[in-house]
Structure formats: C-alpha cells, structure tokens
C-alpha positions, 0 to 999 in steps of 0.5 A: 293573117292568112286564110282561104276558102273553097267553093264549088261552082255547078254548071247552072250556078248564075248567082252572085260571086263577090268579095269585099274588103275594108281596113287600114293595113295591107290585103292580097287576095287570090282566085286560085292563082290569080290576084284580084285584090292588091291593097299595100302600102301605108293608108287609112281605111279604104275598101275595095270590091271585086266581082269574081265572075270577072275572072270565072267563065259561067257554066264552068263546073269545078273547084275553086279557092280564094286566098287572103293575106292580110299583113297587120303593120301596128300593134293595136288599132288595126281595121279588117273587115271582109265579106264575100258571097260564094256558093257551097263554101268550106274553110281551109285552116292554113298554118300560120308560118310565124313565131315571136321573139322576146329580148329582155334585159337583166342586171346583176349587183348594184345596177342602176334601174334608171339606166337605158341599155342601147341594143341594135337588132338585124334580120337576115335570111338563111343566105345572110341577106338582109330582110327590110320588113317592118315588125311590131313589138311591145315593151313591158317592164318589170311587172310584166305591164305593157309600157309601149307599142312600136314598130321596128325593122332591120338595123333599128335600135331600141333601148332596155332597162334592168328588168324590161323586155320587148316582144317582137311579134309575127316573125317568119319561121326560119328568120335570122336575128342578131341583137348586140348591146352597144355599150357595155363598158364597166360591165361583164356581159353574158346572153342566153338564147334559148337556155343556152349562155354565152359570154359577149354582148352579141346574141344570135339565133333563128325563128323556129316554129311553135317556140316563142324565141327568148334572149336575155342579156345579163350585165354584171357590174365589173369588180377588180381586185387591189394589191398594196405593197409598201417598197424602199427606195431600192424596191424591196418590200417594207414589213408591218406595212398598214394602210387605210384607204378613203375616199376624196372626202376622207372618209374610210372606204373598205369594204367586204364582199357578202352574198355577192354584194358589198357593205363598209366595214364599221369603224374600228381596227377592221377598217384597216387592211392587214399587211402583216409579214409574220411567217405564214399569218392565219387569218384571225376570223373564220371564213366560209368558202362559197359558190359564187353562183349561191353564196348560201352554198358552201364548202363542208364535210358530212361530220367532224370525223377525220378524212371526209369527203368535200361536198357542197352543202347548204349554210348551216353555221356548223363548224364543219363549213368553216375554215382558218385561212393561212398565207404561205410564204409563196403567196398560196393559201391553205385552208384548216377546218375549224371542226377537225384541223384537217386541211382542204386537200387534193387527193394524191397529188393528181390533177386529172380531171374529177380528182377527188378534193377531200380533208387531211391532216397534217401535223405542220401549222400551217400545212407544208404539203403542196397538195394542201396549198391553193392559189386564188385567182381573181376573176373579173367578177370578184369571185376566185378560182381555187388553183392548187399549187400542185397544178401550178408545179405540174403545169396543169390547168386544173381548178377547184370545181363543182362536179357536174355544176350540181349546186344542191346539197351534196354536190361532189368537190373536185378539180377540173380543167379550167373552163371559167364556168359558174362551177368553178367560181368561189367566194370568201365570206366572213363568218362574222363580217363586222370583225373580219380584217380584208386580206389582199391577194398577192400579185405574185401568185396571180402571176404564178398561176397565170403563168402556169396556165399560158 
C-alpha cells in the first residue's frame, strides 16, 4: 500500500505534529524526502511514535508531504493501524504500480485429476537481473474455491493439478516472469500467455499495467501410431495378414478414436485390424473427416449436386458429410462422397497457398487422379495432416487447411503451407464406430510425405 497526505504549516502554528503506526509488516514513512519511520524485517505487531517537530522548525511556513509505504508479506491476517495529527490535511491519491499474475493448469484427454505437476518461477527486471522479493499468492481449485495462501520468491517451485490455478498479487509493473513446467514426460505441452499460444513447457511475459496477466499450461496425453506388417524370411510382405492385439491379461485391446477420446471396440469381427492386401481396398464403413479441434465440425458439401466446394459444417448426419475411404497402392488414401460419388479433390492440381479443395468426379473406382489422393501423416496427438499427393510430387509443403482457422459453419477448406496449427489437424470418425474396422496408416506414406517436406 502506498499513500500520502499534504499539510500546510503557518508561521503561528504551534500545535502537535504527530504520527503513530502499529502493525506486523514492513512500514516506511517519509516527511518530504526525509525517512522518519523505518520498521522492516520479519516481526510481530509493534508500534512506533514520531514527533514531526523533530524534523521541522517552528515558525517555518509552507507545504509538506507525509508519505507512507506499507508492504504486506502475507496473504491474510495482517495488521496495519496508523494515526496522525496534522493541520490543514489533504490526501493525495497515488497510483498503485502493481498488477497480478494468474497461472493455471489444464489437461486434455484422459488426464489424471489427482496428478500434481511441478512448476518453477523466476522474476527478473528489464535488464535480466534476479528480483529476490517475496510475493503472496492464493491457490484455487477447479470450482474457484481458495485452497491455500502461500508465499513464493525467485526460483520457488509450486504444484498444480488439472483445473487448479495460483493468483500472485502485487507484482511491480514491468517485472518479467518465466514459468517452467519441470516434468511433462508423456505429454504434449502448450502454454498460453495472455491469449497467445506457444508450444513447450516454458512461458515468459511482463507484468502490465491495468492487466491481470494470465498463463495457462495445457498438457495433452501423447499418442503414437502403430504400423503392423507381416514379412517372410526374405523381408517381403505376406498377403492376407490379420492381427489381434491383446494386453498382458490376454484381453483384446482395440481402440477407436471418437470425439478426441478412445473406447474399446466390442467383441466380434471389429476386434481385428484388417490388413487385407486386395488392390485398392475400400473401407466397409463410412467415415467423417472431422476437425481435431472440434470433432462436431466435419468436411461436407452444401448439397448432393456436382462439383461442390468443400466446407466445414456442423455434423448433421447427412450423406454429404460421409465418405468411403480407399487405400491406394502407394499408401495414399482417397475419399469418395456417399451422396454423389465424387472425390475430395485439389483444384487444378495446384499447391499454392489458399488453393481451393472441392469435390470432383472420376469414373475410375477408385480414382486414378493424383489430385484426389491424400497421404495421412500422424501427428503426436493422434490427429492427421492430409497431404495431397500432388504436393508430394511437386515437393510442396501444402496440406489440407481450414481458411483463417474459422471453426464455424461454412469455413472454407483449402490447402496451405504446413504450419502444424489446429486448422490443419483432422481425424477420421466412423459413422458407426462399433462396426468400423481399424486400418493402420502405412509407414511408407509417412516416410514419403515427410521426405518431401525436408
């Protein structure tokens, strides 16, 4: 707390000029530019009396300022009492040069709500020098209820569970902070500082006037793809291989991704991963091409008419949003609309940024047009990048993209240079998950697509 009062002395004033403080935290009092009271350090509640006549001459007329600086060490239970006797007093409202910082933890996927994540915080000035002051903070749970009041300083560690946050108060304007998550093994970590998203477990920023700075760490449980292939003794692939993965208890453990979660496929034929080597096998089930950011939004057409533009649409169950999936001999995939038989197509075989993606016919089943063939590249979070075969042939970095990251009805589907943003992450969601076999992504297509981006 910082406060000041002004008072005016006349030549004939001979009354008392007194100041009294009682409290348990740090207090400094200045008369004009002279320190008249200094109570610092850790102590219980104590008091101090100051006779201001000891610093002024009687008979001297003029205006003077008495300034108070009170530093609260704890988050609760502090004592601050003061009184003064002065003539002609007027208050001065002094701007508070502090702001707050909130640090929160969020989990995505099957996060463990009881797991404590460790963090380390550092404070520096604008020149990078360490700031060793103590700062109070409160910890709140997912519901917003306060669970603890604590003190931290430069280099301190603290812990947060999923949904918890800490609120650090009274940080000086211009103070620089760096927060680092110490152990994120098995997670993909992003951090958001005042709305700006970055990858990694280290977040930095500056305390800003009139703004509560906010840092959010998001941990996504990592998933990786598994490719199965049966070879003979000479290393050549064998046809007709069928695998059934089981856990240590000999239980069948197949999973289907749905709405960014997983669940066990019911017992039956769907328990098997089908690696049929028939020429250009077609999926026996229909799929949605859904945004990984919001699986309720899928790629579709405005109608069942010919040559429609590809648009992002709210899932509505119409055939214009459903596709049969064909695996090409080179490992790429083609997507045929169940409503009009047209294929997801790259306009004019172009790969420049913002090139339109639409639906186009081809009499061959499956299509033989490279503009209608897509490599699926597995991301670390289990989603896919759709890379057109034309981009691989032309050594382009173009991938399937949502224009402007417009996650809303009617968003334009295009290709754009790979930037690993949410606008370029997609998942295949079975229309009927219980009956959809799981088809693995060939490692050859990942290698081919990745090599073209080198």
